[in-house]
N, C-alpha and C positions, 0 to 999 in steps of 0.2 A: 557024825549028829551031834549039836549043837552043843554047849556045856548050858547049865541049867541055869536060867537068870539073863542069858549071853543076848541082844537081841543084833542077829546077824550083820546087818544094815548097816547097824555104824561099823565096824569093821571091815563092811563096803565101802559107807565109805570117804572112811578113814586113808584103804588103798589106791583109792581115787584122789582124794590129797594131797598123799604124799609122791601119787606118780606124777599128778600137773601143780609140781613144787615150783621142778625147774622152769618153769616157763616163768615163774611165777620172777625170779633171779635175771633181770635180763642185763646183771652188769656179765656173767655170768660166761652168754656167750661166747662173744669175745677173747673167751681165755681158748675157748674152746673148738673155734675155728679153725688153731694149724695142726690140731690135732683130727678133726675128716680132713682135713687134706692129705696127709704126708702120711699119716695112719690107716689111711683106705685109700689113697695111691697105692703106697707099695700091698697094701692088702688087695684092690685090686687083679694084681698086676703080676701080684704070682697065682691067683683063681681063677680069673678071668680073663687077661692077657693075650691067650691063645685062639679061645674061641672067636677077639672080639676081631684079632690078627686075619684069622682063616674066613670068616666071613661066615657066621658060624651063629650067630647073632639072632633070637627071638626075644617074644613077650617075655619070657621064663628068667631071659638071663637079665634084660634089664635089671624088671624083681631082683636079684639076685645083686647084680651091682647097688643098686643102690641103696637094698639092704648093709651091703659092705659097708659102702660110706657110715652111714646112718649108728648100727656098733659104736665103730669110737667115737662118737658126736654126741649116746645118750650114757655113754662110759665112762665118756668124762667128764659130760654133764653130772649125771651122778659123785662122781668124782667130787667135785667141784664143791655139788650142794652137800652132800654129809661131810667137808672138809668145812664151812663154813658155817655149819652148827656147832662144829666142836667147842667143849667151851674149854674157854687156857686160864 
């Protein structure tokens, strides 16, 4: 049940704005690419390398591999975004 007098569309619009914020701060992307490469590759090796080596690659596995790389990239971007907005 929504709060009385609160428009739920405002909250949804705010959430969408916050979610898209990393895309608006392009200087943060180059800082997050090393995390994508290093952490993503380590996680790939731990979680999926055996399936790739054994030839058990499926469409679902490719999706899982993509998500494996996107998670550290997203976490890094969000961390940089929050860190850049902290008032000193």
